[in-house]
C-alpha positions, 0 to 999 in steps of 0.5 A: 500475484497469481500470474507471477506465481505460475510463471505467466508473468515476470516479477512486477512492480506497479506504481499507480493512483486512484480515481475516484478515491477508494476505501479498501478493507482488509481481506477479512475486515468487517464492513462496519469499518466503513461508513458506506453512506458517507462513501456513497455520497462522496463518490468513494468506492469501497472494495475488499483487498486481497491482503490483510490489515485495516481500512485505508482510504486511497486518495492523495497518494502514490501506490506501489505494488510488487509481486515476486517469488520468495527466495529468488534474487534479492527477495528473501525466503522468509516473509518478514525478511522479504517485507523489510527488504521491500520497505528498505527500497522504499526507505532509500527512495525517500532519502534520495528525495531528501526525507529523513525517513527510517524503518520502525523496529519490532516484528513485522505484523503479517497476521490478519486482524479480527473481523471487527477490527475497525482501527484505521491502517494509519493510526499506528505503524507496525514493525518494519514500516517507513516513518518520519519522526515516528509518524507513518509515511508509507503503510504496507501489507503483504500476502503470500501465494504459492511461494510468491508474495504481493506487497503493496502500500500507500505513499502519502502525498498529501491529506484530506482529513474530512474524507479520511475521517468520514469514510471510516465513520469518524467525526474528524481526523484528530485521532489520525493526523498526529500519527501520519506525515506526508511528502507535502509535509516533508518536502520543501519543494513539491516533486512531480509524479513522474520524478517520484515514480522514477526515484522509487523504481530506481531504488528498487532496481538498485536494492534488488539488483534488477533491471526493469522493463516496462510492460502492460497487464496481459489479457489474462490478467485483465480478465482476472482483474475484472472477475475479482473486481466484481467478487470483492466489491462491498455491497451496502 
């Protein structure tokens, strides 16, 4: 986000996973949204992400991240419109895979929750999110910085209810599971990760009318990543 905002890096789409699992807290969310003892015992990292929103355990998922200038190319200038444009690309990818997904109605909620908001991210979809039958499949969050946005989110591949609930201090996942669905739920035949990544990249390329070139993090980005990783780690 920072590198794109000053022109040191081009607009960038990243697709990645997590090892070990990691619970991310919203930028200003209180740490009591996490069960730090459970996370420590299960080898789950806990960090604070740069975007708002609520606690989310990144585990059995494919994560996307897009950093791009507002008001250039097919990215609208208004934040809500940009959010919907990006989620629209994800929606197209899901439909190519054969998932009957749709975007939720209503305004996109880009406001930060109060510092003691402990409701998990996937408990209820906000406006503009990708759902199947009203159940969230992709949860997203956005942050703007100097005319550039970072939007990232979790595409659920499968679900481990014990870890999802335990990481947030819940007795079980009965309050979470009815609100979410996964690609494992929706696809009759499992797809390998490379196919999923290609499908998503192609949907972004078509929707945003762009051509991707593969690249790596720059030396400056890696150095900044290291500094941010240390400063945003949650101590407990």
